[in-house]
Every structure is written in C-alpha cells, then in structure tokens.
C-alpha positions as CSV (number, residue, x, y, z in Angstrom):
1,M,93.5,-1.4,132.3
2,K,97.2,-2.1,132.7
3,K,99.8,0.7,132.3
4,L,103.3,0.6,131.1
5,I,104.8,3.4,132.5
6,A,108.0,5.3,131.4
7,L,108.6,8.5,133.4
8,F,111.0,10.9,132.0
9,G,112.1,12.6,135.2
10,A,110.8,15.4,137.4
11,S,114.4,16.6,137.3
12,A,115.2,19.8,135.2
13,L,116.9,19.4,131.9
14,F,118.5,22.0,129.7
15,L,117.3,23.6,126.3
16,G,119.6,26.2,125.0
17,A,117.0,28.5,123.3
18,C,114.5,28.9,126.2
19,G,115.8,31.9,128.0
20,T,118.5,33.0,130.3
21,T,120.0,30.2,132.3
22,G,119.2,30.1,136.0
23,L,117.1,33.3,136.3
24,E,116.5,34.3,139.8
25,G,113.6,36.6,141.1
26,N,116.1,39.0,142.7
27,D,118.6,39.4,139.8
28,T,118.7,42.1,137.1
29,G,115.7,41.8,134.9
30,D,115.8,41.5,131.0
31,N,114.7,45.1,130.7
32,G,117.8,46.3,132.5
33,E,116.1,47.3,135.7
34,E,117.7,46.3,138.9
35,G,115.8,43.4,140.5
36,I,112.3,42.2,140.6
37,E,110.1,43.1,143.5
38,S,108.8,40.1,145.6
39,V,105.1,39.7,145.2
40,E,103.0,38.0,147.9
41,R,101.2,34.9,146.8
42,D,97.7,36.2,147.9
43,E,98.5,39.5,146.0
44,M,99.8,38.1,142.8
45,V,98.0,38.6,139.5
46,V,98.7,36.0,136.8
47,G,98.0,36.2,133.2
48,L,97.4,32.8,131.6
49,S,97.3,32.8,127.8
50,L,96.4,29.4,126.2
51,S,96.6,28.4,122.6
52,T,93.1,27.0,122.7
53,L,90.4,25.8,125.2
54,N,88.7,23.8,122.4
55,N,90.9,20.9,123.4
56,P,90.6,18.8,126.7
57,F,94.4,18.9,127.2
58,F,94.5,22.6,127.5
59,V,91.6,22.7,129.8
60,S,93.2,20.3,132.1
61,L,96.3,22.6,132.0
62,Q,94.3,25.5,133.0
63,E,92.7,23.6,135.8
64,G,96.2,22.7,137.0
65,V,97.2,26.4,137.0
66,E,94.0,27.6,138.7
67,T,93.9,24.9,141.4
68,A,97.4,25.6,142.5
69,A,96.7,29.4,142.4
70,E,93.2,29.0,144.3
71,A,95.1,27.3,147.2
72,E,97.2,30.5,147.6
73,G,94.7,33.1,147.0
74,T,96.2,34.0,143.7
75,D,94.2,35.8,141.0
76,V,94.5,34.0,137.6
77,R,93.3,35.9,134.5
78,T,92.8,33.4,131.6
79,V,92.5,34.3,127.8
80,D,91.8,31.7,125.1
81,A,93.7,32.5,121.8
82,Q,91.3,30.1,119.9
83,D,94.4,28.7,117.9
84,D,94.7,32.4,116.3
85,T,98.2,33.8,116.5
86,A,96.9,37.3,116.0
87,K,94.4,37.0,118.9
88,Q,97.0,35.6,121.1
89,L,99.3,38.7,120.5
90,N,96.4,41.1,121.4
91,D,95.4,38.9,124.4
92,V,99.0,39.0,125.9
93,N,99.2,42.8,125.2
94,D,95.9,43.3,127.1
95,L,97.2,41.3,130.0
96,I,100.4,43.5,130.0
97,Q,98.2,46.7,130.0
98,Q,96.3,45.1,133.0
99,G,99.7,45.0,134.9
100,V,99.7,41.5,135.6
101,D,102.7,40.4,137.6
102,V,103.7,37.3,135.7
103,L,102.6,35.6,132.3
104,L,102.2,32.0,131.8
105,I,101.9,31.4,128.1
106,N,101.1,28.3,126.0
107,P,102.0,29.7,122.5
108,V,99.9,28.9,119.4
109,D,103.1,29.3,117.3
110,S,106.6,29.4,118.7
111,A,107.8,32.0,116.4
112,A,104.8,34.2,116.1
113,I,104.6,34.7,119.9
114,E,108.0,36.5,119.9
115,P,106.6,40.1,119.6
116,A,104.4,39.5,122.6
117,I,107.4,38.0,124.6
118,E,109.5,41.0,123.8
119,S,106.7,43.4,124.8
120,A,106.4,41.7,128.3
121,N,110.2,41.8,128.6
122,S,110.1,45.6,128.1
123,A,107.4,45.9,130.7
124,G,109.6,43.9,133.1
125,I,107.0,41.1,133.4
126,P,108.4,37.7,133.8
127,I,107.2,34.9,131.4
128,I,106.9,31.1,131.8
129,T,106.0,29.3,128.7
130,I,104.0,26.0,129.0
131,D,104.0,22.9,126.6
132,R,105.5,24.9,123.8
133,S,108.5,27.2,123.7
134,S,109.1,30.7,122.2
135,E,111.7,31.1,119.6
136,G,112.6,34.6,120.7
137,G,112.5,37.0,123.5
138,E,113.5,36.1,127.1
139,V,111.7,33.7,129.4
140,V,112.1,32.4,132.8
141,T,111.7,28.8,131.9
142,L,109.8,26.3,129.6
143,V,107.6,23.7,131.6
144,A,106.9,20.8,129.1
145,S,107.1,17.1,128.5
146,N,110.0,15.8,126.5
147,N,108.3,15.8,123.1
148,V,111.3,14.4,121.4
149,E,111.4,11.3,123.5
150,G,107.6,11.0,123.4
151,G,107.7,10.8,119.6
152,E,110.4,8.2,119.8
153,M,108.3,6.1,122.3
154,A,105.4,6.2,119.8
155,A,107.6,4.9,116.8
156,Q,109.0,2.3,119.0
157,R,105.6,1.1,120.1
158,I,104.6,0.8,116.3
159,I,107.6,-1.4,115.7
160,D,106.7,-3.5,118.8
161,L,103.1,-4.0,117.7
162,V,103.5,-4.3,113.9
163,G,107.2,-4.9,113.3
164,E,110.0,-3.2,111.5
165,G,109.1,-1.8,108.0
166,A,105.4,-1.3,108.8
167,V,103.7,1.0,106.5
168,T,103.0,4.0,108.5
169,V,101.4,7.6,108.3
170,Q,101.6,10.6,110.5
171,L,99.1,13.3,111.4
172,E,101.1,16.5,112.4
173,G,100.0,19.3,114.7
174,V,99.9,23.0,114.1
175,P,102.6,24.3,111.8
176,G,105.1,26.3,113.7
177,A,104.4,24.9,117.2
178,S,107.4,23.5,119.0
179,A,105.4,20.5,120.0
180,T,104.8,19.7,116.4
181,R,108.3,20.0,115.5
182,E,109.7,18.1,118.5
183,R,107.2,15.1,118.4
184,G,107.9,14.8,114.7
185,E,111.6,14.9,115.2
186,G,111.5,12.2,117.8
187,F,109.1,10.0,115.7
188,M,111.4,10.1,112.8
189,N,114.5,9.5,114.9
190,V,113.3,5.9,115.1
191,A,110.9,5.7,112.2
192,E,113.4,6.8,109.6
193,D,115.1,3.4,109.8
194,G,112.6,1.3,111.6
195,L,109.3,2.1,109.7
196,D,108.0,2.8,106.1
197,V,106.5,6.3,106.6
198,V,104.5,6.9,103.3
199,D,102.7,10.2,104.3
200,S,102.9,12.9,106.8
201,Q,100.3,15.8,106.8
202,T,99.0,18.5,109.2
203,A,95.7,18.1,110.9
204,N,96.3,21.1,113.2
205,F,95.8,19.2,116.6
206,N,92.1,19.0,115.7
207,R,89.8,16.0,115.8
208,S,87.6,16.8,112.8
209,E,90.7,17.6,110.7
210,G,92.3,14.3,111.8
211,L,89.2,12.5,110.4
212,T,89.3,14.3,107.1
213,V,92.9,13.9,106.6
214,M,92.9,10.3,107.5
215,E,90.1,9.7,105.1
216,N,92.2,11.1,102.3
217,M,95.2,9.2,103.4
218,L,93.3,5.9,103.4
219,Q,92.3,6.7,99.7
220,S,95.9,7.2,98.7
221,N,97.5,4.6,100.8
222,S,95.6,1.3,100.8
223,D,98.1,-0.6,102.7
224,V,98.4,1.5,105.7
225,E,99.3,-0.6,108.9
226,A,99.9,2.2,111.5
227,V,99.1,5.8,112.3
228,F,101.1,8.2,114.7
229,A,98.9,11.2,115.5
230,Q,100.9,14.0,117.3
231,N,98.0,14.4,119.7
232,D,95.0,12.5,120.9
233,E,92.4,14.6,119.2
234,M,93.7,13.8,115.8
235,A,94.2,10.2,116.9
236,L,90.4,9.9,117.8
237,G,89.5,11.6,114.4
238,A,91.6,9.1,112.6
239,I,90.0,6.3,114.4
240,E,86.6,7.4,113.2
241,A,87.9,7.4,109.6
242,I,89.5,4.0,110.0
243,E,86.3,2.5,111.5
244,A,84.1,4.0,109.0
245,A,86.3,2.3,106.3
246,G,86.0,-1.0,108.1
247,L,89.8,-1.2,108.8
248,A,89.7,-1.1,112.6
249,D,91.2,-4.6,112.8
250,D,94.0,-3.8,110.3
251,I,95.5,-0.4,111.4
252,I,96.8,0.6,114.7
253,V,96.7,4.0,116.0
254,I,99.1,5.8,118.5
255,G,98.1,9.1,120.1
256,F,99.9,11.6,122.3
257,D,98.6,13.7,125.4
258,G,96.7,11.1,127.4
259,N,93.3,13.1,127.6
260,D,90.3,11.5,129.0
261,D,88.7,10.5,125.8
262,A,91.9,8.9,124.6
263,L,92.4,6.9,127.9
264,A,88.7,5.5,127.5
265,A,89.5,4.7,123.8
266,V,92.7,2.7,125.0
267,E,90.5,0.9,127.6
268,E,88.0,-0.1,125.0
269,G,90.7,-1.3,122.5
270,R,90.0,1.3,119.9
271,L,93.2,3.3,120.5
272,D,96.3,1.2,120.7
273,A,98.4,3.5,123.0
274,T,98.8,7.2,123.9
275,I,101.9,8.8,125.0
276,A,100.4,10.5,128.1
277,Q,101.3,14.0,129.3
278,Q,99.9,15.2,132.6
279,P,98.6,18.5,131.8
280,D,97.2,19.4,135.1
281,E,100.6,18.6,136.7
282,M,102.2,20.8,134.0
283,G,100.0,23.7,135.1
284,R,100.7,23.1,138.7
285,I,104.4,23.1,138.0
286,A,104.2,26.3,136.1
287,M,102.3,28.1,138.9
288,E,104.6,26.8,141.6
289,T,107.6,27.8,139.5
290,A,106.1,31.5,139.3
291,Y,106.0,31.6,143.2
292,E,109.5,30.2,143.4
293,Y,110.6,32.8,141.0
294,F,109.3,35.7,143.0
295,E,110.7,34.3,146.2
296,G,114.1,34.6,144.8
297,G,114.7,30.8,143.7
298,E,117.0,29.9,140.9
299,I,114.9,28.5,138.0
300,E,116.4,26.2,135.5
301,E,115.8,26.8,131.7
302,Y,113.6,23.9,131.2
303,I,111.5,21.9,133.8
304,A,110.4,18.4,132.7
305,S,106.9,17.3,133.1
306,P,106.7,13.5,133.2
307,L,105.4,11.2,130.5
308,E,104.1,7.8,130.3
309,I,102.9,5.4,127.7
310,I,99.3,4.0,128.4
311,I,98.3,0.7,126.7
312,N,95.8,-1.9,127.3
313,E,97.2,-5.4,128.0
C-alpha cells in the first residue's frame, strides 16, 4: 500500500482557549499555591480518563500512555467514561480523591468536562487534555492533531477524486466534542465552495450508528457521490450500508483516525482514504509532557500530534 503523507508538524502551535500560556512545573499553580512539588517518575501516579475504550483509537491512545509510563516505572490508573459525561465527571472526581499527581483527560464533551477540570484545579492537580480540549478550567496543555486541517484534507481529497460540486454527505461525531466541531469546521472550509453537501448528521463516532445513519441518508439522497465520516468507525459503518445497497462502485468514503480496521479497508480498496492520526504517539507525547511539567519545563498551550492521509494507489 502506497502512502501519501502530509505531516502537520511536531512543533507546538498555539490555541487561545486551552489554558495558561507557558505553564511551568515550578510556577505558581492555578489554585494560588506557590509552586508544584517535583515528583520522581517512578513515584508518579497518573490518572487517565478516556471517553471510551469501545473504540480502537482510544485503546491505542491508552497503550501509548501506558507504554511510556511503564518504561519509567510510573503508575497509571485508567478509567473508561463509556461516552457518558456524568460517568466521566464521577471518574475524574474519584481519581482526584485517590490523590493522583496528574490527570490526563480525553473529554467526552468539551463543555461538560469543565466542572471536573475546575475540581482538579482546586485540588492543585495539573491536567493535560488529549485529542479533545476543555472549554473551561485551566489545563497545562492540549495534545491533539490539528483537526481543522484534517477536515480540510478530507474535503480536498473528495474534490481530487470526484471533482468540484460532488454530491456529498457528512457523518458527524459526538455533539459537543471539540474534535467534532473542529473536523466539521475544517471540512466545510473547503466543502462550502468546492462540494455540494446535501446532508450532515451525527452518528456519535460509532460504527453501528454510522451504518444506520448512512442507510437513512441513502434513502433520502439517491445521488450521493461521496461521504466524509469524522472518524473511521463511522466510515466503516457507512461502507457496510453502501455495500449492502450495491453502491460500492458509485460512492467514495473518507474516514478520519487511521485505526487498524480502516487501514485494512484502505488496502482492500473499500475505504478510499483516512486522515490518520497516531493515537499511540499522542498518548506517548502526553505522558512525556507530564514528566517535563514536573521537571520544571515550559509547556506550550497546544502540542501538535502529526497527521497523514493514507490512500491506496
């Protein structure tokens, strides 16, 4: 399988709403206390809160964190929110009560996570968000791919394959998640003038919902030529619906994430492209950033994890 690769930098970029610029491990904390005590790597306890482990992307992210931590003898306590905002708030509060040294949080909902972030701020526990931002509270940094640029890449790939004005539908992720908003924004930056987007509905980053929503879209839009799914799970569900309708040769599908099933589908020619993140690398970067924070390093507000577009030529 040949790869067309577009890396969006390992250099740090800046996002204005992600926390306090250049937080340092030995500066005054958000709770007003003077300084943060250094924590040895082999004595550190990390709380990892993930939106769901019913998605290969977040399993890989977890593995990236835990592999980096294991190499340093760091204890990681992982909780699975199961895409439930209330459960995630409870999970994070439990981790705070356990006295973890740092929280790595992948929010279900970027707005709903705010009370948990503020609770951790009050407890003096630093927070690194992963893949999705928080709309409130103070965090050290966000480690994520540039979702806006990834959405733009997807729209441009449809134009390259089908041409301008292609009749297109979009499968959106979980409402309220920053990744949903940003991928949709990037996609529409290009699609608004370059494609004919006739429908856009949520399928909650879920494969079975992607199948159902795609079935409904095909009934309402018989002339669809292309699909952009904001993650690979929805893309794979959409492909099932398209194949069942006998339209596999007529409709292209672009996914986002680069999980193993999607890469296999690209190689088989069933999925036309995926905007590939590297979740294991994202997790590793988040863990290494936590170490750097406690060692007094200056941390940028946003740390970019690289993207690439995977196609089969």
